[in-house]
N, C-alpha and C positions, 0 to 999 in steps of 0.2 A: 421336853427337850426341844421340840420345834418351836414352842413359845419362847424359850431362852434364846434360840438362834435369831428369831425374827424381832424380838423386843429390841427397840432402838436404844434404849439405856444399856442393855447388855452388849449389844454390838459396839456401842461407844466405849464401853469399858475394855472390852477385849481389844479393840483397835488401839486404845491408849496403852495398854500393857504391851502389845506387840511393837508399837512405836518405841517405847523405852528400850525394850530388848534390842531393836534394830540399832538404836543409837549407842548402846553398850558395846555391841559386837563390831561396828563399823566405824572406823575413825572419821571423824568430821561429818557424819551423816546428818543431813538436814531434811526435815519433813514438814510440809505445809498441813493445813487443816483438811479434815475429811478425806484423807488419802486411804485408798484401799490397796493392799498388797497381798498376794497369795502365792506361795511357792516361788519366790524370787531370791536371787543372790546378788550381792552388791560388792563393789570395791571400796576405795577410800574416797572421801570428800564428794560423795554423791548428793544431789539435792533433788527432791521430788516436790513439786509445787502443788497448791491447793486443788483438791478434788480430782486428782489424777488416779488412775486405776491401772495397776500392773499385775499380770498374772503369768507364771511360768517363764519368767525371763531373767536375764542377767545384765548387769551394767558394770562396765569397767570403771577404773579410777577417774574421778573428776567429771564424769558424765552427769548431766542434769536433764530433768523433765519439766516442761512448762505446765501451766495450769490446764485443767480439764482435758488432759491427754489420756488416751487408752492404748495400752500396750499389751499384747498377748503373744506368747510363743516367740520371743525375740532374743537373739544374742546381740548385745550392743557393746562395742568396744570402749577404748578410753577416750577422754576429752571430746565426747559427743555433746552437741547442743541440740536438744529436742524441743522445739517451740510449743506454744499453747495449742490447744484444740487439734492436736495430732492424733491420727488413728493408724496403728501399726498392727497388721496381722489380726484381723477380727473375724475371720471365716470366709468360706467360699460357698457359692451355689453353682449347681451345674449349668452349663451354657451350651453343651452339645449333646445331642441324641435325646436328652430327657424332654419329654413333653411338657412337664410342669416343673418349675424351679422351687416350688414350695416344699419345705422340709418333711411335711407329713407323709410324702410319697417315698422318702429314702432314708430318713434319719431316725435312729433310736435314742438320740441324745436330745433333741429338740423338745423343749418343755410344752406339752399340750395335753389336754384331757382326752384327747382321741387322736390316733394316728393310723395310717394304712399300712405303713411299712412293717414287715415282720423280720427284716434283717437290715443291717447297715448297707446301703446301696452306693454311698458316695463318700469320698474323704472330704469332710467339711472344714478341717483346720490344717493348715501348713505352718511353715515357720518363716521368720525373717532374719537375716544376718545383716547387721550394720557394723562396718568395721570401724576404724579409729578416726577421730577428728572429723566427724560428719556433722553438718548443719542441716537440720530439717526445719523449714519454715512454718509459720502459723497456718494451721488448717490443712496441712498436707495429709495425704493418705497413702499408706504403703501397703500394697496388697501382699497376700501370702506368697510364700516361695520366691522371694525377691532378695537379692544381695545388693547392698549399697556399698561401693568400695571406699577405701580410706581417702579422706580428704574431700569427699563429694559434697555438693550443696544441692538440696532439693528445695525449689522456690515455694513461696507461700501458696497454698491452694492447689498445689500439684497432685496428681493422682498417679502414683508410681506402679506400673503393672509389669515392668521388666527390670532386669538388672541394670545398675548404674556403674559406670566405669570410675575407677579411682580419679580424684582430682577433676571431676567433670561438673558442670552445672547443668541441671535439668529443670523443666518447668512446663506447665500446661496439663490439659486433660485430654488424652492420656499424656503423661510427662514425656517429653522429647528433649534430645540433646541440644543445649544452646551453645556451649563452648567449653573448652579445656581452661582450667585456671592458670596453668603454666605450660611452658614448652614441654614437649614429650620427653626430651632428655632430663629435664628438671624433675619431671613426675617420677621417672624411673629411679632417679637418685634419691628423691624423697622417700620412695618406698623402700629402697634398699637400706637406707639409713636407719629405719625403724626407730625414729627418735622418741616415739611414745613409750619406749621401754626403758628409757633413761630415768634415773632417780631424780628426787625433787631438788637436790643441791645443784645438779647439773642444769636442770631446767630453769631454776631461779637465776643461777649465775649468767645464763645466756639468753634470758627472756626477751632482751632487745633485739637480738639477732633474729627472733621469730617474727618480727614485725616487717621484715624485708626479705624477699626470697634471694636477693643477691647477697645480703649479708649472710644469710643462712648457708648458702653455698660456699661463700668465702671463709666463714669462721667456724661453722659447726660440722659441715659435711666431711672436711678432711679428718676430724677427729673420730667421727663415727665410723667412717669407712676404714680407718686404719686400727680400730678397735682400741683407741686410747682416749676416751672422753676425760675432759679435765674440767 
C-alpha cells in the first residue's frame, strides 16, 4: 500500500481522477497541471493554476489561485485574486519562552525518525480568513491566525503578521498600512451593500459601474441598500 501511495504514476492517476470529479461537481472549475488538493471545498468558477497546493481550505465563487501557491487551513471568500508564489497559513514555531524553536522538542506531528517530545507542547497550525474581493500580490506570505478584510490589497512580497482592515492596502516586511482605497464613508457603504452576494445577471448588467467608485455609489448602492436589485 505504501508503494501505491508513493508511486508517481499512481499519484498522477489519483490526481487526475480527483480533478475530473472536481470539475463535475463545481460549475466552471479550472485546474492547472500538477495541482495538489486535499480536503477542500469550492464554489463556482474557481481557477487553480499550475503546481499550487491547497489543503483544508475553502474558496468562494470566482476566486482564483496563481501558480506555485501554497494554501492551508484558510477560508477564502468570493472574487478573491491570489497571485503566484503566495504562502497562506503554513504553520508556526514558538517564539516566546521556548529555548529551541525546533519541532523535535514540542511536536508529535513533525515527521522525524527521532523526537524528544512525548506530548504536543505547542499549537503548530492556526487558520486564516480572507474575506471577499481581496487581492494578494506575487510572493506574499500570510501568517497563521490572520484575517484580511473585504476589498483589501496585499502588496507583492509582503509578510502579513496581523489583521488587515477592509479596503486597505498593506505592504512590506512585516506588512504595514499604506492607505485606504476609498473614503471611510464609501468603505462603510461598500461593506453594507454586500454586492458580492448578488447573482450573475445583476453583476453582468452593472459590470461597468464596478469600474468607478462614483458610478457604483450612484447607480448600484441605492438598489442594494433599498433591497431592490435590478
